[in-house]
N, C-alpha and C positions, 0 to 999 in steps of 0.2 A: 703624900707626895704628889707634887705637880709640876708641870713645866711653867716657869714664870716668863711673861713676855719680855722682862727687863734683863734676862740672861743669868739671873741669879742662880748659882748651883743649887740643887735641891736639899743639900745639907752643909751647914757650916763646918762641921767636923766630919770628914770622910776618911777612908783609907783604900789603898790600892787594891788589896785582895788577899793575897797569899799570906799565910801565917806559918811560923815555925812549926814543924810536925813534932808532936810530943814523942818521948822515946818509944812508947808503945806502938805508935804508928810507924816510925822509922823501922822498928824491929819487924812489924807486919809486913812491910814492903820487901824486906830482905828474905823473910820466912816464905812470902808468896812466890818470889823469884826462884827461891830454891825448892818449890814444891812441897814444903812442910805444912803448909795449910791451904785449904780450898778457897774457892772464890766466895763462898758463904761465909766463912769465918773472917775472911779478909774485909768483907763488907760490914759485918758486925762490929769490928774494931774501928773501921772508919766512921761508921754511924755514931758510935759512942763518943769518939774523938771530935767529931763535929758538933755534936750537941754541947759538949764541954767548951768548945770554942765559941759557940754562939752565946751561951751563958757568959763567958768572959766579956765579949764585946758589949752585951747588954748592961752588964753590971757596972762597966766603967762609964756608961752613959751615952755610948753611940747609938744613934737612931737609924743607922743603916749597918747591916751586917753581911759577911760572906761566910762560906764554909771553909775559908782558909785555902781552898784549892786542894782539900785533903785527898780527894780521890785521884789527883794527878801525880804523876811522877815528876812532871815539869810543867810550866805554864802552857806549853804547846803540845806536849807529848800525847795527851789523849786524843787530840784532834787527828794526829797521824795514825794512832792505833785504830781509830774508828772511821778512817776514810779510805776506801779502796783505792789503790794505785799509788800510795805514798809509803816511802821506806826512809831510813835515816842514814846519812853519810856525813863524812867530816865537813865542818863549816870552812868557809874561805877566810873567816876573821879569827881573832884570838882574844880572849879575855886577858886583862892585865890589872895590876895593882900599882900604888904609888911608888913602889920599889922597882918597878919595871919588869916584874916577873910576868911571864905569859902562860896562858893555859888554853889548850885546844878545847873545842866543844863540838858537838854534832848538830846537824840541821836536817830539815825536811828535803826530800827529793822525789820527784814523780817518775815512776817507772812505767806507768800505764795511765790511761785515762782516769781521772779522779771522779769518785762518786761517793756520795753520802749514803752508806749502808745501815746506819743506825744513828740515833741521836748522839750529839757530841757532848752536851752539857745540860740537856733537858732534865735528866734524872737528877743531877746535882741540884738543879733549881728546885724541882719538886720536893725533894727532902729538905732543902734549906727553908723553902716557903713554910712547910708544916712544922718547922722546928723553932720558929721565931715569932715574936709578937711585933716586931718592928719591920722596916723595909728590907727585903732580901736583895742584894745585888749579885748578879751574875757576871763573870769576866770571860771574855774570849780573846785569844790572840787575833791581832788584826790580819787581814788577808796577806799583807806583805811579808808576814813572818814565814809563809811557805815558799816565799821567792827569794828575799834578799840575802839571806846568809850564805846562798849559793847562787848569786844573781846572774853570773855569766855561765852556769851549769846547774840549771834549777830542775831539768826534766830531760828524760830521754827523748831525743829528736823524732823517734818513730811514733812515740805517744803524742808529742806535741811539737809540731813544726814551727810554730811560731808562738810568741808571747800572748798574743791577743786570745787565741784559743784556750790557752792555759788559765788566764784570768777569767774568761767567760765561765769556764767550769768551776773555777775557785769561788767566784762571787755568788754563783748559783747554789753552791753547797752552803755558804754563810747565810744566804737569803732564806733557804729551806730551814736551817737550824733556828735563825732569829724568829721566823714566822711560828715555829712550834713553841719557842720559848714564850712569845707573847700569847699564845693560846693557853699556855699553862699559867698565865698571870703574872709573868715578868714584866716590871714596869721601870726597872733601872738596869741598863745594860752598859757595860764598859769594854771597849776595845784597846788592847794593849799593842800601841803602835811604837816599834823599836826603830824600824828602818829609817823612818823620816828623822828621828832624832839623831841616829848615827850619821846621816848625810849632812848634818850641820857641822860635822868634823872635816876640815879641810884636807886632812890626810887620807880619809876615807873616800871623799869625793875624787881625789887624785887617783885612788887605786881603781874606783869605778870607772873612770875615764880611761885609764891605762888598758882596761879590758874591753873598751869599745862601747860603753853605756854612757848615757847622758844623765847625770844626776837630777837635773830640774824635771826632765821628762819622767824619771821614775818617781818623784814626789808627785807629779800629777796623776800618774797611774795609780799610785797607792791610794790617794785621796778619792780618785774616781771608784776604786774597788770598794773602800768604806761606804761611799755613798751609794753604791749599787747594793751593798749587803743591807743597808738599813732603809732602803727606799720605800718598802712598803710597811715600816713601823707606823702604827697609828699615833695620832697626836699625843696621846697621854704617856707614851713611852719616852722616858729620859735616856739619852745616849751620851755618854762621855768618852773622850779619847785620852788614853793615859800615854804620855811621851816618856820613853825610858832610853837611857844610854847603856843599858846593859847592867844585870844584877845577878851575879853568881859568886856565892860565898864571899860577899864583900867586894868582888872585883867588878870592873867595868869594861865597856867596849870602846867608848868614845868620849870625846870632850869637845866643848864648843856650845856657844849660845844659840838661841833659837832664831837669830836674826836672819840667817840665810833663807830659812823656810818658813818664816812666821806669817808673812803676808799671804803666801800661796796656800799655806795650810788653814789658817784661822779664817781666812775669808771664804775659802772654798767648801770646807768640810761641813756637811749638813748635819751637824750635832748640837747639843745644847751647851757643852762646856768641855774644857780641856784640864786634865790633871797633869800638872807640869812638874818636873823634877827641878828643885831649886835648893838643894841641900849643901852643895859645895860650889867653889868658884868655876869648876868645870862647866857649869850650867849657864855661865854668863850673867848678865844683869837683867833687870826687869823691863827694860826699854821696849823689847819685842811685844809686850803686853799692849802696846798702843795699837797693834794690829788686830786685836780681838774685836769683832764688830759688835755694835749695839744689838742686844738680843742674845749674846753669848756670854758666858762667864769663864773663870778660871779658878782651879783649886791649886793653891801653892803648896808644893811639896817641900816644906821647910824642915822637916823632922827627918833625920837620916834613919834608914832601916839597915844600914850597913855596919854601924858602930854602936857599941852600948853606951857611949858618951851621952848624957841627957842634956838636951838644949835647954837654954834659959828662956823662961816665959817672957822676960823683958826684951830679949833679942828677937824672939818671934814677933812680938808686937811692933818692934821697930822695923823689922823687915817687911811686914804687912803694910806698915805706913810707907815705906819706900816704894812698895808695888803700886800703892793707890796713887802716886804721881803720874802713873801711866794708864790706869783703868780705875773705874769707880770702885771704892772699897765695897759697896754693896754687891758687887758682881764677882767677889772673891770668896773663897773658903780656904780651909787649911787641911792638910794631911801629911802622912809620911811622903817621902819622895817616890817611894816604890813599895812593892810587897816585902815581907820579911823572908820569904823562902820562894823563889822562882822555880826551885827544884826541891826534892826532898831533902838534900843536904842542908840547905837553910844558910843564913848569914851568920857571922860569928858574934852572936849575942845570945843571952838566955831568954827563957820565957818570961821571967820577972822583968827583964829589960824591955821586951816587946810590950808587956802590960803597961809598964810606966810610960813608954813612948806614946802608946794610944790614949792613956789617960791625959798626958800633956796635950795632945791634939784637942781632946774635948775641953780641957780647961783653957787652952789658948783661944778656942773658938768663942767660949763664953766671955772671955776678957776683951777680945778685940771686937766682937759684935754684940756688945751688951745691950 
């Protein structure tokens, strides 16, 4: 795997990261929380499940694999648990579904000065690196995750009197973690950026403005935080940003195309490519892809991880063709729109459905870029 100067994503068939936790692993999370098993037994079960997940990904033909985020309770939870000064409080947003039902969730909150006291994902990467013969990808929540879900009340004001100090510490934590990942051999890093995708929703921008914040300024701050986090990455490290409108048990947080933030994000983010949610009309059309600069690419998230219905290969080919009217086909790839389990609970589909979806991504990549 290498960075191509034409912006082509490193893999035509990619996936966002998280996988459905098998029953044994879900049970292990419950038993560990209840004190029925110790850390050693919990880690052994995680190890076994990760090895099986890696085999599954390799068997269906993926050239890039993840550990399914099997050591995490949620995609950002481990970062909170391993960072001094952070705790969890109710978020200011709600998940919803197509029926209009809403669900509360929790979010990070800084009670004291933040400090990285131990690696956040390095141990995950080292195990994955040694468990696969293809490229291991590690995922991290973008820095904005620690801020946006409680954007108007994200930290104790005694700990952080202003947002600049908060982000200075946050970026330093990410930079330290990424530097250690690189030293361990990580060459493909993905940052999961939800906040900027949510700000593409006019109703969320209105809420942000009603609480005294400037949505455009937030996008700039979040892009600056990503750039600061990856600034020291050597040239052989591929960095992708995944854009997500929320993913919890098949529910979402926002809707709206990328138009509002596309030029600012795609042009300013110092990364190789963007993994974009495009599985439903909530994501808008492909026109914003015209703002992806030469030298950068996009992975089209055309396959839904939220529903078991299997997409048609012909529809995927047609949608890739539609996207190529705005960006060269050679600068594109395909993936599911998000992971299958942003938390232990997972989305409402089976492991067989998940495998079929990932195999479809591989088959579609071969058909589209023959």
